[in-house]
N, C-alpha and C positions, 0 to 999 in steps of 0.2 A: 678241768678246774684244778688249780694249784692248792696244796695244803699250806697252812700258815707256816709250818716248820720248814717248808721248801723255799720260802721267800728270802732274798738276800738281806743281810743286816749290815749296819754301820754303827760306829761309836760316836756319840755326840761330842763335839769339840769343846763344849762348856762343862757339862755335868758328867761326862765319861760313861753314861749309860748306853746300852745298846738299844737300837730301834730297828724296826723292820720296814721294808719297802711298802709304800702306800700307793694306791692307784693315782692319786692326784700328783704324785712325784714321777709318774711314768716318763715324762719327757725331759725332766731335769734331774734325774736321780744322781748323776755324777756331780752336780753342783750343790746338792743338799748337804749341809754341814751340821745342822742342829736338829734335835729331836722335836723341838716345839718352838712356838713363837716366844714363849717366856724365856727360854734359854738364849734365843737369838738376841732379844732385847737386853737381857742381863749381860751377855758377853760384850755387846756394843757399848753399854754404859761403862763396863770395866775398862775397856780399851780407851774410852774417852777420858776417864779419870786418871789413867796411868801416864 
């Protein structure tokens, strides 16, 4: 079993916070850009308004 500290991390493209690997992202970890659905939606709205 892996420890939480050993999991890979990324930085969110919207809020710049770091987040850790989650099991549901196992198949698409390279494609994940945002830490949450809220950040994804907010970034999408910001791009649309710009």
